[in-house]
C-alpha positions, 0 to 999 in steps of 0.5 A: 634157284631155291624152293621151299615148302613143308616138304620141298618138292620139284616138278620132275621133267626128265631133264638135267636141272638141279635146284637148292631147297631152302627154308623161307624162300619162294614157294614155287615148285621148280622144274628140275630132276634133282634137289639138294639142301644143307638145311636141317629139318627140311624134307626133300622128296622125289617121285618115281615109278620105274625111274631110279631114285638116287639118294646122295649124302655128304656126311662131312659137309652135311648136305643131302640130295635126291636125284630122279634118274630116268633114261633121259636124265641119265643120258644128260648125266643128272647124277654127275651134275648133282654131285658137281652142284654139291661140290660147287655150292656146298664144298662137298668132296666127291670121295666123301659122298655116299650114294644109295640106289632105290627100287627102279626098273632093272635090266631084266625088264627094261626093253628098249629100242635100237635108238638107245644106241645113239644115247648110250655106248654101254649098258645095252644088253642084247638078249633073245633078239631084244635090247635091254638097258641097265639104267642102274649100272649106267648110273653106277658107272657115272658115279664111278666116273665122277669119283664116288668110291665103290664102297660108298655106293649102295644098291637096293637091288630091287626091281620095280617091275618084278616086285609087286610092292613097288609102283611100276609104269612099265607094268601097270601103265598110266594107272601106276601110282608113284613111290615117294623118296624122302630125305631130311637132315634131322636137327640134333636137338 
């Protein structure tokens, strides 16, 4: 599936679908939670307000990807599916891929219910009689599992709830705005 606009955007649905952004293709906005391209001068974008934005770069094959990793997408392995998509469609090698993790809700604020035990076997942290989920560590673990090198994983360390500079649905509720994460391969000319 391909999408195209001045800025390639997706309708995020907290799922596991990955799409390719291409210039000059259909202008419909796809329902997906990851977008990948090797096209130059074609910005791709996702929106977050506590979910984890993951920026992927394969500098060897000149491929980029953006992943919207909420807990549901993380449960479905969206970051691993995106890397597999890059390997299958753009010949990326996992050990060449670099991953940057943007601002998101951190385990200091991500209180969850016991039902998370059904979805996650790790990265659940009991604290003061409550249960907290480490969304960032879960995605780092998935990056490691698929073969992304530790030295190629960069974490902003920013909590969208703690830091008032970021939008947070957990902190601000329905009135929360959205942060835009944007990537583009710039032409050399």
